[in-house]
C-alpha positions in Angstrom: 66.8 33.5 20.6 68.5 35.1 17.6 66.1 38.0 17.6 66.5 38.5 21.4 70.3 38.4 21.1 70.2 41.0 18.3 68.0 43.3 20.4 70.4 42.9 23.3 73.4 43.8 21.0 71.6 46.9 19.7 70.7 48.0 23.2 74.3 47.5 24.3 75.5 49.7 21.4 73.0 52.4 22.2 74.0 52.4 25.8 77.7 52.5 25.1 77.4 55.4 22.6 75.1 57.4 24.8 77.3 56.9 27.9 80.3 58.1 26.0 78.5 61.2 24.6 76.9 62.2 27.9 79.9 61.2 30.1 77.8 58.6 32.0 74.6 60.7 32.5 72.5 59.0 29.9 68.9 58.0 30.5 67.1 55.7 28.2 63.5 55.3 26.9 62.1 52.8 24.6 59.0 53.6 22.6 57.1 50.4 21.8 53.5 49.4 20.9 54.3 46.1 22.7 52.8 43.9 20.0 53.6 40.2 20.2 57.1 39.3 19.1 60.0 41.6 18.7 58.2 44.6 20.3 57.8 42.7 23.5 61.3 41.2 23.4 62.6 44.8 23.2 60.3 46.0 25.9 61.4 43.2 28.3 65.1 43.8 27.5 64.7 47.6 28.0 62.9 47.2 31.3 65.5 44.7 32.5 68.1 47.4 31.9 66.0 49.9 33.9 65.0 51.9 30.8 61.7 53.8 30.7 59.0 52.3 28.5 56.6 54.6 26.6 53.7 52.9 24.9 51.8 54.4 22.0 49.0 52.0 21.0 47.1 51.6 17.8 43.8 51.1 19.7 42.5 51.4 23.3 44.1 48.6 25.4 40.8 46.6 25.6 40.5 46.6 21.8 44.2 45.9 21.2 43.9 42.8 23.4 41.5 41.3 20.9 44.4 41.0 18.5 46.0 38.4 20.8 43.3 35.8 19.9 42.3 35.2 23.5 45.7 33.9 24.4 45.7 34.4 28.2 49.5 34.3 28.5 49.9 36.9 25.7 47.2 39.2 27.3 48.9 38.9 30.7 52.3 39.8 29.3 50.7 42.8 27.5 49.0 44.0 30.7 52.3 43.6 32.6 54.1 45.8 30.1 51.2 48.3 30.2 51.6 48.6 34.0 55.4 49.0 33.6 55.0 51.7 31.0 55.8 55.3 32.1 53.2 56.5 29.6 50.4 54.8 27.6 48.7 56.7 24.8 46.3 55.2 22.3 46.5 56.9 18.9 43.9 59.6 18.3 41.3 59.1 15.5 42.7 62.1 13.6 46.2 60.5 13.6 44.7 57.3 12.1 42.8 59.2 9.5 46.0 60.9 8.4 47.7 57.5 7.9 45.1 56.0 5.6 44.6 52.4 4.6 44.0 49.1 6.4 47.2 49.4 8.5 46.5 53.0 9.4 46.4 52.4 13.2 49.9 50.7 13.1 51.2 53.4 10.7 50.0 56.1 13.0 51.8 54.5 16.0 55.0 54.4 13.9 54.8 58.2 13.2 
């Protein structure tokens, strides 16, 4: 609950600042790899506010689902967010190669 509340607070601040700067014409997009935990909390909160969701992924969706340990609820949530995404783009092999190391796919998503 504390993390979700902090995400909501941050999104509130972003919206307030953007609305002031754009005189109410702001549009919002969240980029998220929709991993379990805070990524999904943020994606759910952004979608509830009618923000766009753009989803760079460290792997193809089918491969990424393996990281959820067969948890059907987690996989269903992931798939729901994929469908809600305006754009889904697995990271290219060249981008992973540039990042190096065991966490290269996740580092490439961050870039």
